[in-house]
PyMOL commands that place a pseudoatom at each C-alpha (Angstrom):
pseudoatom trace, name=CA, resn=UNK, resi=1, chain=A, elem=C, hetatm=0, pos=[2.210, -13.787, -2.456]
pseudoatom trace, name=CA, resn=UNK, resi=2, chain=A, elem=C, hetatm=0, pos=[5.762, -15.179, -1.295]
pseudoatom trace, name=CA, resn=UNK, resi=3, chain=A, elem=C, hetatm=0, pos=[9.616, -13.981, -0.204]
pseudoatom trace, name=CA, resn=UNK, resi=4, chain=A, elem=C, hetatm=0, pos=[11.935, -16.656, -0.889]
pseudoatom trace, name=CA, resn=UNK, resi=5, chain=A, elem=C, hetatm=0, pos=[14.618, -15.514, 1.333]
pseudoatom trace, name=CA, resn=UNK, resi=6, chain=A, elem=C, hetatm=0, pos=[17.148, -18.112, -0.033]
pseudoatom trace, name=CA, resn=UNK, resi=7, chain=A, elem=C, hetatm=0, pos=[16.719, -17.468, -3.929]
pseudoatom trace, name=CA, resn=UNK, resi=8, chain=A, elem=C, hetatm=0, pos=[16.154, -13.576, -3.684]
pseudoatom trace, name=CA, resn=UNK, resi=9, chain=A, elem=C, hetatm=0, pos=[12.559, -13.763, -5.305]
pseudoatom trace, name=CA, resn=UNK, resi=10, chain=A, elem=C, hetatm=0, pos=[9.191, -12.126, -5.111]
pseudoatom trace, name=CA, resn=UNK, resi=11, chain=A, elem=C, hetatm=0, pos=[6.155, -14.220, -6.095]
pseudoatom trace, name=CA, resn=UNK, resi=12, chain=A, elem=C, hetatm=0, pos=[2.921, -11.993, -7.297]
pseudoatom trace, name=CA, resn=UNK, resi=13, chain=A, elem=C, hetatm=0, pos=[-0.462, -13.429, -7.726]
pseudoatom trace, name=CA, resn=UNK, resi=14, chain=A, elem=C, hetatm=0, pos=[-0.479, -13.013, -11.093]
pseudoatom trace, name=CA, resn=UNK, resi=15, chain=A, elem=C, hetatm=0, pos=[2.539, -15.791, -11.240]
pseudoatom trace, name=CA, resn=UNK, resi=16, chain=A, elem=C, hetatm=0, pos=[5.250, -12.940, -12.011]
pseudoatom trace, name=CA, resn=UNK, resi=17, chain=A, elem=C, hetatm=0, pos=[8.495, -13.645, -10.367]
pseudoatom trace, name=CA, resn=UNK, resi=18, chain=A, elem=C, hetatm=0, pos=[11.460, -11.074, -9.787]
pseudoatom trace, name=CA, resn=UNK, resi=19, chain=A, elem=C, hetatm=0, pos=[14.563, -11.006, -8.048]
pseudoatom trace, name=CA, resn=UNK, resi=20, chain=A, elem=C, hetatm=0, pos=[16.348, -8.996, -5.842]
pseudoatom trace, name=CA, resn=UNK, resi=21, chain=A, elem=C, hetatm=0, pos=[19.363, -7.857, -4.266]
pseudoatom trace, name=CA, resn=UNK, resi=22, chain=A, elem=C, hetatm=0, pos=[17.805, -5.978, -1.462]
pseudoatom trace, name=CA, resn=UNK, resi=23, chain=A, elem=C, hetatm=0, pos=[14.129, -5.751, -0.689]
pseudoatom trace, name=CA, resn=UNK, resi=24, chain=A, elem=C, hetatm=0, pos=[12.797, -3.011, 1.335]
pseudoatom trace, name=CA, resn=UNK, resi=25, chain=A, elem=C, hetatm=0, pos=[9.335, -4.165, 2.527]
pseudoatom trace, name=CA, resn=UNK, resi=26, chain=A, elem=C, hetatm=0, pos=[6.695, -2.042, 4.273]
pseudoatom trace, name=CA, resn=UNK, resi=27, chain=A, elem=C, hetatm=0, pos=[4.186, -5.153, 4.728]
pseudoatom trace, name=CA, resn=UNK, resi=28, chain=A, elem=C, hetatm=0, pos=[3.595, -5.349, 8.995]
pseudoatom trace, name=CA, resn=UNK, resi=29, chain=A, elem=C, hetatm=0, pos=[6.016, -7.803, 10.157]
pseudoatom trace, name=CA, resn=UNK, resi=30, chain=A, elem=C, hetatm=0, pos=[3.067, -10.766, 11.125]
pseudoatom trace, name=CA, resn=UNK, resi=31, chain=A, elem=C, hetatm=0, pos=[2.287, -10.520, 7.215]
pseudoatom trace, name=CA, resn=UNK, resi=32, chain=A, elem=C, hetatm=0, pos=[5.733, -11.013, 6.400]
pseudoatom trace, name=CA, resn=UNK, resi=33, chain=A, elem=C, hetatm=0, pos=[6.149, -13.619, 8.198]
pseudoatom trace, name=CA, resn=UNK, resi=34, chain=A, elem=C, hetatm=0, pos=[3.218, -15.629, 6.640]
pseudoatom trace, name=CA, resn=UNK, resi=35, chain=A, elem=C, hetatm=0, pos=[4.871, -15.410, 3.316]
pseudoatom trace, name=CA, resn=UNK, resi=36, chain=A, elem=C, hetatm=0, pos=[8.363, -16.054, 3.983]
pseudoatom trace, name=CA, resn=UNK, resi=37, chain=A, elem=C, hetatm=0, pos=[9.274, -19.400, 1.598]
pseudoatom trace, name=CA, resn=UNK, resi=38, chain=A, elem=C, hetatm=0, pos=[12.029, -20.619, 4.098]
pseudoatom trace, name=CA, resn=UNK, resi=39, chain=A, elem=C, hetatm=0, pos=[11.621, -21.727, 7.381]
pseudoatom trace, name=CA, resn=UNK, resi=40, chain=A, elem=C, hetatm=0, pos=[12.250, -19.914, 10.122]
pseudoatom trace, name=CA, resn=UNK, resi=41, chain=A, elem=C, hetatm=0, pos=[15.003, -20.059, 13.340]
pseudoatom trace, name=CA, resn=UNK, resi=42, chain=A, elem=C, hetatm=0, pos=[12.889, -20.850, 16.243]
pseudoatom trace, name=CA, resn=UNK, resi=43, chain=A, elem=C, hetatm=0, pos=[13.672, -17.855, 18.348]
pseudoatom trace, name=CA, resn=UNK, resi=44, chain=A, elem=C, hetatm=0, pos=[12.513, -15.639, 15.301]
pseudoatom trace, name=CA, resn=UNK, resi=45, chain=A, elem=C, hetatm=0, pos=[9.562, -17.532, 15.038]
pseudoatom trace, name=CA, resn=UNK, resi=46, chain=A, elem=C, hetatm=0, pos=[8.932, -16.921, 18.699]
pseudoatom trace, name=CA, resn=UNK, resi=47, chain=A, elem=C, hetatm=0, pos=[9.703, -13.043, 18.169]
pseudoatom trace, name=CA, resn=UNK, resi=48, chain=A, elem=C, hetatm=0, pos=[6.732, -12.625, 15.523]
pseudoatom trace, name=CA, resn=UNK, resi=49, chain=A, elem=C, hetatm=0, pos=[4.512, -14.761, 17.490]
pseudoatom trace, name=CA, resn=UNK, resi=50, chain=A, elem=C, hetatm=0, pos=[4.969, -12.034, 20.190]
pseudoatom trace, name=CA, resn=UNK, resi=51, chain=A, elem=C, hetatm=0, pos=[3.934, -8.900, 18.418]
pseudoatom trace, name=CA, resn=UNK, resi=52, chain=A, elem=C, hetatm=0, pos=[0.528, -7.624, 19.256]
pseudoatom trace, name=CA, resn=UNK, resi=53, chain=A, elem=C, hetatm=0, pos=[-0.939, -4.504, 17.872]
pseudoatom trace, name=CA, resn=UNK, resi=54, chain=A, elem=C, hetatm=0, pos=[-4.439, -3.207, 18.173]
pseudoatom trace, name=CA, resn=UNK, resi=55, chain=A, elem=C, hetatm=0, pos=[-6.869, -2.519, 15.399]
pseudoatom trace, name=CA, resn=UNK, resi=56, chain=A, elem=C, hetatm=0, pos=[-9.213, 0.338, 14.553]
pseudoatom trace, name=CA, resn=UNK, resi=57, chain=A, elem=C, hetatm=0, pos=[-12.692, 0.181, 12.746]
pseudoatom trace, name=CA, resn=UNK, resi=58, chain=A, elem=C, hetatm=0, pos=[-12.927, 3.661, 11.341]
pseudoatom trace, name=CA, resn=UNK, resi=59, chain=A, elem=C, hetatm=0, pos=[-16.431, 5.109, 10.519]
pseudoatom trace, name=CA, resn=UNK, resi=60, chain=A, elem=C, hetatm=0, pos=[-16.608, 7.841, 7.803]
pseudoatom trace, name=CA, resn=UNK, resi=61, chain=A, elem=C, hetatm=0, pos=[-19.930, 10.031, 7.841]
pseudoatom trace, name=CA, resn=UNK, resi=62, chain=A, elem=C, hetatm=0, pos=[-21.285, 12.714, 5.924]
pseudoatom trace, name=CA, resn=UNK, resi=63, chain=A, elem=C, hetatm=0, pos=[-23.958, 14.737, 7.741]
pseudoatom trace, name=CA, resn=UNK, resi=64, chain=A, elem=C, hetatm=0, pos=[-26.805, 16.777, 6.497]
pseudoatom trace, name=CA, resn=UNK, resi=65, chain=A, elem=C, hetatm=0, pos=[-25.951, 19.872, 8.088]
pseudoatom trace, name=CA, resn=UNK, resi=66, chain=A, elem=C, hetatm=0, pos=[-23.288, 21.930, 8.419]
pseudoatom trace, name=CA, resn=UNK, resi=67, chain=A, elem=C, hetatm=0, pos=[-20.805, 23.134, 11.266]
pseudoatom trace, name=CA, resn=UNK, resi=68, chain=A, elem=C, hetatm=0, pos=[-21.840, 20.243, 13.542]
pseudoatom trace, name=CA, resn=UNK, resi=69, chain=A, elem=C, hetatm=0, pos=[-18.880, 20.911, 15.510]
pseudoatom trace, name=CA, resn=UNK, resi=70, chain=A, elem=C, hetatm=0, pos=[-15.777, 23.868, 15.413]
pseudoatom trace, name=CA, resn=UNK, resi=71, chain=A, elem=C, hetatm=0, pos=[-13.195, 20.864, 16.664]
pseudoatom trace, name=CA, resn=UNK, resi=72, chain=A, elem=C, hetatm=0, pos=[-10.602, 19.389, 14.675]
pseudoatom trace, name=CA, resn=UNK, resi=73, chain=A, elem=C, hetatm=0, pos=[-11.049, 16.532, 16.833]
pseudoatom trace, name=CA, resn=UNK, resi=74, chain=A, elem=C, hetatm=0, pos=[-12.087, 15.026, 20.264]
pseudoatom trace, name=CA, resn=UNK, resi=75, chain=A, elem=C, hetatm=0, pos=[-10.789, 11.848, 22.158]
pseudoatom trace, name=CA, resn=UNK, resi=76, chain=A, elem=C, hetatm=0, pos=[-12.925, 10.455, 24.385]
pseudoatom trace, name=CA, resn=UNK, resi=77, chain=A, elem=C, hetatm=0, pos=[-11.372, 8.381, 27.257]
pseudoatom trace, name=CA, resn=UNK, resi=78, chain=A, elem=C, hetatm=0, pos=[-14.603, 7.415, 28.786]
pseudoatom trace, name=CA, resn=UNK, resi=79, chain=A, elem=C, hetatm=0, pos=[-16.494, 4.067, 29.180]
pseudoatom trace, name=CA, resn=UNK, resi=80, chain=A, elem=C, hetatm=0, pos=[-19.512, 5.256, 28.315]
pseudoatom trace, name=CA, resn=UNK, resi=81, chain=A, elem=C, hetatm=0, pos=[-18.898, 5.703, 24.406]
pseudoatom trace, name=CA, resn=UNK, resi=82, chain=A, elem=C, hetatm=0, pos=[-18.272, 3.285, 21.801]
pseudoatom trace, name=CA, resn=UNK, resi=83, chain=A, elem=C, hetatm=0, pos=[-15.366, 4.981, 20.256]
pseudoatom trace, name=CA, resn=UNK, resi=84, chain=A, elem=C, hetatm=0, pos=[-11.897, 6.519, 21.619]
pseudoatom trace, name=CA, resn=UNK, resi=85, chain=A, elem=C, hetatm=0, pos=[-11.775, 9.175, 19.165]
pseudoatom trace, name=CA, resn=UNK, resi=86, chain=A, elem=C, hetatm=0, pos=[-14.205, 11.609, 16.626]
pseudoatom trace, name=CA, resn=UNK, resi=87, chain=A, elem=C, hetatm=0, pos=[-12.613, 13.857, 13.930]
pseudoatom trace, name=CA, resn=UNK, resi=88, chain=A, elem=C, hetatm=0, pos=[-14.048, 16.263, 11.498]
pseudoatom trace, name=CA, resn=UNK, resi=89, chain=A, elem=C, hetatm=0, pos=[-12.328, 16.443, 8.313]
pseudoatom trace, name=CA, resn=UNK, resi=90, chain=A, elem=C, hetatm=0, pos=[-14.702, 19.858, 7.184]
pseudoatom trace, name=CA, resn=UNK, resi=91, chain=A, elem=C, hetatm=0, pos=[-12.640, 21.590, 9.812]
pseudoatom trace, name=CA, resn=UNK, resi=92, chain=A, elem=C, hetatm=0, pos=[-9.091, 20.837, 8.123]
pseudoatom trace, name=CA, resn=UNK, resi=93, chain=A, elem=C, hetatm=0, pos=[-10.422, 21.897, 4.805]
pseudoatom trace, name=CA, resn=UNK, resi=94, chain=A, elem=C, hetatm=0, pos=[-13.902, 23.573, 3.864]
pseudoatom trace, name=CA, resn=UNK, resi=95, chain=A, elem=C, hetatm=0, pos=[-13.815, 22.491, 0.841]
pseudoatom trace, name=CA, resn=UNK, resi=96, chain=A, elem=C, hetatm=0, pos=[-13.581, 18.666, 1.300]
pseudoatom trace, name=CA, resn=UNK, resi=97, chain=A, elem=C, hetatm=0, pos=[-17.690, 18.922, 1.683]
pseudoatom trace, name=CA, resn=UNK, resi=98, chain=A, elem=C, hetatm=0, pos=[-20.130, 19.943, -0.195]
pseudoatom trace, name=CA, resn=UNK, resi=99, chain=A, elem=C, hetatm=0, pos=[-21.668, 23.656, 0.738]
pseudoatom trace, name=CA, resn=UNK, resi=100, chain=A, elem=C, hetatm=0, pos=[-24.400, 22.996, 4.485]
pseudoatom trace, name=CA, resn=UNK, resi=101, chain=A, elem=C, hetatm=0, pos=[-23.216, 19.578, 4.483]
pseudoatom trace, name=CA, resn=UNK, resi=102, chain=A, elem=C, hetatm=0, pos=[-20.521, 17.958, 7.214]
pseudoatom trace, name=CA, resn=UNK, resi=103, chain=A, elem=C, hetatm=0, pos=[-17.998, 15.213, 7.392]
pseudoatom trace, name=CA, resn=UNK, resi=104, chain=A, elem=C, hetatm=0, pos=[-17.399, 13.396, 10.459]
pseudoatom trace, name=CA, resn=UNK, resi=105, chain=A, elem=C, hetatm=0, pos=[-14.894, 9.970, 11.567]
pseudoatom trace, name=CA, resn=UNK, resi=106, chain=A, elem=C, hetatm=0, pos=[-15.159, 7.854, 14.356]
pseudoatom trace, name=CA, resn=UNK, resi=107, chain=A, elem=C, hetatm=0, pos=[-12.571, 5.653, 15.269]
pseudoatom trace, name=CA, resn=UNK, resi=108, chain=A, elem=C, hetatm=0, pos=[-13.594, 2.273, 17.547]
pseudoatom trace, name=CA, resn=UNK, resi=109, chain=A, elem=C, hetatm=0, pos=[-9.927, 0.298, 19.118]
pseudoatom trace, name=CA, resn=UNK, resi=110, chain=A, elem=C, hetatm=0, pos=[-10.049, -3.386, 19.463]
pseudoatom trace, name=CA, resn=UNK, resi=111, chain=A, elem=C, hetatm=0, pos=[-8.024, -6.549, 19.930]
pseudoatom trace, name=CA, resn=UNK, resi=112, chain=A, elem=C, hetatm=0, pos=[-7.470, -9.919, 20.336]
pseudoatom trace, name=CA, resn=UNK, resi=113, chain=A, elem=C, hetatm=0, pos=[-8.152, -9.239, 23.845]
pseudoatom trace, name=CA, resn=UNK, resi=114, chain=A, elem=C, hetatm=0, pos=[-10.869, -6.753, 23.512]
pseudoatom trace, name=CA, resn=UNK, resi=115, chain=A, elem=C, hetatm=0, pos=[-12.885, -7.648, 20.697]
pseudoatom trace, name=CA, resn=UNK, resi=116, chain=A, elem=C, hetatm=0, pos=[-15.402, -5.601, 18.796]
pseudoatom trace, name=CA, resn=UNK, resi=117, chain=A, elem=C, hetatm=0, pos=[-19.186, -6.627, 18.077]
pseudoatom trace, name=CA, resn=UNK, resi=118, chain=A, elem=C, hetatm=0, pos=[-20.306, -5.474, 15.142]
pseudoatom trace, name=CA, resn=UNK, resi=119, chain=A, elem=C, hetatm=0, pos=[-23.873, -6.371, 15.570]
pseudoatom trace, name=CA, resn=UNK, resi=120, chain=A, elem=C, hetatm=0, pos=[-25.956, -3.270, 15.372]
pseudoatom trace, name=CA, resn=UNK, resi=121, chain=A, elem=C, hetatm=0, pos=[-22.365, -1.226, 15.628]
pseudoatom trace, name=CA, resn=UNK, resi=122, chain=A, elem=C, hetatm=0, pos=[-23.572, 1.793, 12.918]
pseudoatom trace, name=CA, resn=UNK, resi=123, chain=A, elem=C, hetatm=0, pos=[-26.490, 2.313, 15.793]
pseudoatom trace, name=CA, resn=UNK, resi=124, chain=A, elem=C, hetatm=0, pos=[-24.274, 2.619, 18.349]
pseudoatom trace, name=CA, resn=UNK, resi=125, chain=A, elem=C, hetatm=0, pos=[-22.189, 4.616, 17.487]
pseudoatom trace, name=CA, resn=UNK, resi=126, chain=A, elem=C, hetatm=0, pos=[-25.115, 7.105, 15.973]
pseudoatom trace, name=CA, resn=UNK, resi=127, chain=A, elem=C, hetatm=0, pos=[-26.669, 6.980, 19.626]
pseudoatom trace, name=CA, resn=UNK, resi=128, chain=A, elem=C, hetatm=0, pos=[-22.838, 7.398, 20.965]
pseudoatom trace, name=CA, resn=UNK, resi=129, chain=A, elem=C, hetatm=0, pos=[-22.580, 10.955, 18.726]
pseudoatom trace, name=CA, resn=UNK, resi=130, chain=A, elem=C, hetatm=0, pos=[-25.848, 11.778, 20.310]
pseudoatom trace, name=CA, resn=UNK, resi=131, chain=A, elem=C, hetatm=0, pos=[-24.813, 12.143, 23.482]
pseudoatom trace, name=CA, resn=UNK, resi=132, chain=A, elem=C, hetatm=0, pos=[-21.627, 13.146, 23.189]
pseudoatom trace, name=CA, resn=UNK, resi=133, chain=A, elem=C, hetatm=0, pos=[-23.425, 15.890, 21.755]
pseudoatom trace, name=CA, resn=UNK, resi=134, chain=A, elem=C, hetatm=0, pos=[-21.952, 16.295, 18.096]
pseudoatom trace, name=CA, resn=UNK, resi=135, chain=A, elem=C, hetatm=0, pos=[-25.465, 14.521, 16.514]
pseudoatom trace, name=CA, resn=UNK, resi=136, chain=A, elem=C, hetatm=0, pos=[-28.720, 16.037, 16.835]
pseudoatom trace, name=CA, resn=UNK, resi=137, chain=A, elem=C, hetatm=0, pos=[-31.764, 13.491, 16.807]
pseudoatom trace, name=CA, resn=UNK, resi=138, chain=A, elem=C, hetatm=0, pos=[-33.030, 15.038, 13.637]
pseudoatom trace, name=CA, resn=UNK, resi=139, chain=A, elem=C, hetatm=0, pos=[-29.779, 15.004, 11.467]
pseudoatom trace, name=CA, resn=UNK, resi=140, chain=A, elem=C, hetatm=0, pos=[-29.038, 12.850, 8.521]
pseudoatom trace, name=CA, resn=UNK, resi=141, chain=A, elem=C, hetatm=0, pos=[-26.553, 10.484, 7.975]
pseudoatom trace, name=CA, resn=UNK, resi=142, chain=A, elem=C, hetatm=0, pos=[-26.588, 11.216, 3.594]
pseudoatom trace, name=CA, resn=UNK, resi=143, chain=A, elem=C, hetatm=0, pos=[-23.194, 9.075, 3.606]
pseudoatom trace, name=CA, resn=UNK, resi=144, chain=A, elem=C, hetatm=0, pos=[-20.908, 6.188, 5.278]
pseudoatom trace, name=CA, resn=UNK, resi=145, chain=A, elem=C, hetatm=0, pos=[-17.902, 4.478, 4.934]
pseudoatom trace, name=CA, resn=UNK, resi=146, chain=A, elem=C, hetatm=0, pos=[-16.092, 1.877, 6.978]
pseudoatom trace, name=CA, resn=UNK, resi=147, chain=A, elem=C, hetatm=0, pos=[-12.254, 1.213, 6.851]
pseudoatom trace, name=CA, resn=UNK, resi=148, chain=A, elem=C, hetatm=0, pos=[-11.344, -1.611, 9.517]
pseudoatom trace, name=CA, resn=UNK, resi=149, chain=A, elem=C, hetatm=0, pos=[-7.374, -0.946, 9.781]
pseudoatom trace, name=CA, resn=UNK, resi=150, chain=A, elem=C, hetatm=0, pos=[-6.254, -4.379, 11.314]
pseudoatom trace, name=CA, resn=UNK, resi=151, chain=A, elem=C, hetatm=0, pos=[-2.654, -2.874, 11.868]
pseudoatom trace, name=CA, resn=UNK, resi=152, chain=A, elem=C, hetatm=0, pos=[-3.523, 0.389, 13.599]
pseudoatom trace, name=CA, resn=UNK, resi=153, chain=A, elem=C, hetatm=0, pos=[-1.503, 0.637, 16.401]
pseudoatom trace, name=CA, resn=UNK, resi=154, chain=A, elem=C, hetatm=0, pos=[1.832, -1.423, 17.607]
pseudoatom trace, name=CA, resn=UNK, resi=155, chain=A, elem=C, hetatm=0, pos=[1.679, -2.417, 21.183]
pseudoatom trace, name=CA, resn=UNK, resi=156, chain=A, elem=C, hetatm=0, pos=[4.527, -1.411, 22.994]
pseudoatom trace, name=CA, resn=UNK, resi=157, chain=A, elem=C, hetatm=0, pos=[4.449, -4.042, 26.122]
pseudoatom trace, name=CA, resn=UNK, resi=158, chain=A, elem=C, hetatm=0, pos=[7.681, -5.598, 27.555]
pseudoatom trace, name=CA, resn=UNK, resi=159, chain=A, elem=C, hetatm=0, pos=[8.195, -8.330, 24.942]
pseudoatom trace, name=CA, resn=UNK, resi=160, chain=A, elem=C, hetatm=0, pos=[8.419, -5.609, 22.044]
pseudoatom trace, name=CA, resn=UNK, resi=161, chain=A, elem=C, hetatm=0, pos=[11.969, -4.470, 22.186]
pseudoatom trace, name=CA, resn=UNK, resi=162, chain=A, elem=C, hetatm=0, pos=[13.116, -7.689, 22.183]
pseudoatom trace, name=CA, resn=UNK, resi=163, chain=A, elem=C, hetatm=0, pos=[10.981, -9.742, 20.037]
pseudoatom trace, name=CA, resn=UNK, resi=164, chain=A, elem=C, hetatm=0, pos=[11.524, -6.413, 16.966]
pseudoatom trace, name=CA, resn=UNK, resi=165, chain=A, elem=C, hetatm=0, pos=[15.807, -6.639, 17.361]
pseudoatom trace, name=CA, resn=UNK, resi=166, chain=A, elem=C, hetatm=0, pos=[15.127, -10.300, 16.087]
pseudoatom trace, name=CA, resn=UNK, resi=167, chain=A, elem=C, hetatm=0, pos=[13.553, -9.519, 13.660]
pseudoatom trace, name=CA, resn=UNK, resi=168, chain=A, elem=C, hetatm=0, pos=[14.935, -6.970, 12.432]
pseudoatom trace, name=CA, resn=UNK, resi=169, chain=A, elem=C, hetatm=0, pos=[18.427, -8.415, 12.749]
pseudoatom trace, name=CA, resn=UNK, resi=170, chain=A, elem=C, hetatm=0, pos=[17.457, -11.522, 11.076]
pseudoatom trace, name=CA, resn=UNK, resi=171, chain=A, elem=C, hetatm=0, pos=[15.622, -9.746, 8.093]
pseudoatom trace, name=CA, resn=UNK, resi=172, chain=A, elem=C, hetatm=0, pos=[18.364, -7.538, 7.909]
pseudoatom trace, name=CA, resn=UNK, resi=173, chain=A, elem=C, hetatm=0, pos=[20.837, -10.579, 7.471]
pseudoatom trace, name=CA, resn=UNK, resi=174, chain=A, elem=C, hetatm=0, pos=[18.635, -11.927, 4.658]
pseudoatom trace, name=CA, resn=UNK, resi=175, chain=A, elem=C, hetatm=0, pos=[18.696, -8.158, 2.847]
pseudoatom trace, name=CA, resn=UNK, resi=176, chain=A, elem=C, hetatm=0, pos=[15.097, -7.476, 3.665]
pseudoatom trace, name=CA, resn=UNK, resi=177, chain=A, elem=C, hetatm=0, pos=[14.966, -4.146, 4.643]
pseudoatom trace, name=CA, resn=UNK, resi=178, chain=A, elem=C, hetatm=0, pos=[11.795, -2.874, 6.806]
pseudoatom trace, name=CA, resn=UNK, resi=179, chain=A, elem=C, hetatm=0, pos=[10.194, 0.434, 6.965]
pseudoatom trace, name=CA, resn=UNK, resi=180, chain=A, elem=C, hetatm=0, pos=[7.240, 2.424, 7.573]
pseudoatom trace, name=CA, resn=UNK, resi=181, chain=A, elem=C, hetatm=0, pos=[5.078, 2.354, 10.510]
pseudoatom trace, name=CA, resn=UNK, resi=182, chain=A, elem=C, hetatm=0, pos=[4.192, -1.128, 10.199]
pseudoatom trace, name=CA, resn=UNK, resi=183, chain=A, elem=C, hetatm=0, pos=[6.959, -2.987, 7.713]
pseudoatom trace, name=CA, resn=UNK, resi=184, chain=A, elem=C, hetatm=0, pos=[9.556, -1.178, 10.607]
pseudoatom trace, name=CA, resn=UNK, resi=185, chain=A, elem=C, hetatm=0, pos=[6.664, -1.958, 13.545]
pseudoatom trace, name=CA, resn=UNK, resi=186, chain=A, elem=C, hetatm=0, pos=[6.985, 1.074, 15.395]
pseudoatom trace, name=CA, resn=UNK, resi=187, chain=A, elem=C, hetatm=0, pos=[4.699, 4.058, 15.842]
pseudoatom trace, name=CA, resn=UNK, resi=188, chain=A, elem=C, hetatm=0, pos=[5.285, 6.488, 13.221]
pseudoatom trace, name=CA, resn=UNK, resi=189, chain=A, elem=C, hetatm=0, pos=[3.746, 10.079, 12.255]
pseudoatom trace, name=CA, resn=UNK, resi=190, chain=A, elem=C, hetatm=0, pos=[3.487, 10.347, 8.523]
pseudoatom trace, name=CA, resn=UNK, resi=191, chain=A, elem=C, hetatm=0, pos=[6.116, 12.796, 8.281]
pseudoatom trace, name=CA, resn=UNK, resi=192, chain=A, elem=C, hetatm=0, pos=[7.932, 10.030, 10.033]
pseudoatom trace, name=CA, resn=UNK, resi=193, chain=A, elem=C, hetatm=0, pos=[7.354, 7.439, 7.382]
pseudoatom trace, name=CA, resn=UNK, resi=194, chain=A, elem=C, hetatm=0, pos=[8.624, 10.166, 4.863]
pseudoatom trace, name=CA, resn=UNK, resi=195, chain=A, elem=C, hetatm=0, pos=[11.890, 10.200, 6.893]
pseudoatom trace, name=CA, resn=UNK, resi=196, chain=A, elem=C, hetatm=0, pos=[11.874, 6.372, 7.124]
pseudoatom trace, name=CA, resn=UNK, resi=197, chain=A, elem=C, hetatm=0, pos=[11.351, 5.887, 3.505]
pseudoatom trace, name=CA, resn=UNK, resi=198, chain=A, elem=C, hetatm=0, pos=[14.765, 8.996, 2.845]
pseudoatom trace, name=CA, resn=UNK, resi=199, chain=A, elem=C, hetatm=0, pos=[16.708, 6.415, 5.630]
pseudoatom trace, name=CA, resn=UNK, resi=200, chain=A, elem=C, hetatm=0, pos=[16.657, 3.243, 3.670]
pseudoatom trace, name=CA, resn=UNK, resi=201, chain=A, elem=C, hetatm=0, pos=[17.266, 5.110, 0.339]
pseudoatom trace, name=CA, resn=UNK, resi=202, chain=A, elem=C, hetatm=0, pos=[20.404, 6.747, 2.181]
pseudoatom trace, name=CA, resn=UNK, resi=203, chain=A, elem=C, hetatm=0, pos=[21.034, 2.934, 3.542]
pseudoatom trace, name=CA, resn=UNK, resi=204, chain=A, elem=C, hetatm=0, pos=[20.888, 1.427, 0.003]
pseudoatom trace, name=CA, resn=UNK, resi=205, chain=A, elem=C, hetatm=0, pos=[22.746, 4.303, -1.587]
pseudoatom trace, name=CA, resn=UNK, resi=206, chain=A, elem=C, hetatm=0, pos=[25.401, 4.345, 1.001]
pseudoatom trace, name=CA, resn=UNK, resi=207, chain=A, elem=C, hetatm=0, pos=[26.236, 0.295, 0.513]
for i in range(1, 207): cmd.bond("trace and resi %d" % i, "trace and resi %d" % (i + 1))
show_as sticks, trace
zoom trace
């Protein structure tokens, strides 16, 4: 809930408090800025305020029909679809679905400049899946799960490089080591995140 970068203490929601010599943080940078107790220098505050991101609403569906697609994933750049990507986990691993069923995920992007209208969203997704030829009108959705990923993609705008450098220089100077996709505010794949963890561990061991 709070990091006191001057006293080098971390405060948890249950009241516990821990000291540290160096702190590895995978907390998304905008969230980290809100829990740092000590006031930030003005340039650092402005750098945090300059970070931009894209959010993704992830809708996972179970379908009562086998083989709705033979693809792994499909991109949809057209404006006529509400989603930008649809994927099919059962084609990665047939064992991930019961026999005779299919699974798919739908990803819808949104941001502060492009808000998401959530009323009737599930029905809109269903209609667009039918228009894309993925679902039939007769298909039955037997399970549904929604994940709202706030910091899905870092936005590499013209401010990005300078803002991240100012923030990283400040955090490292406070013995806080940013790590991972959201923590270091970089577009990292899963294997990149593993390598970033190894990089941080090597840095700690050498110093």
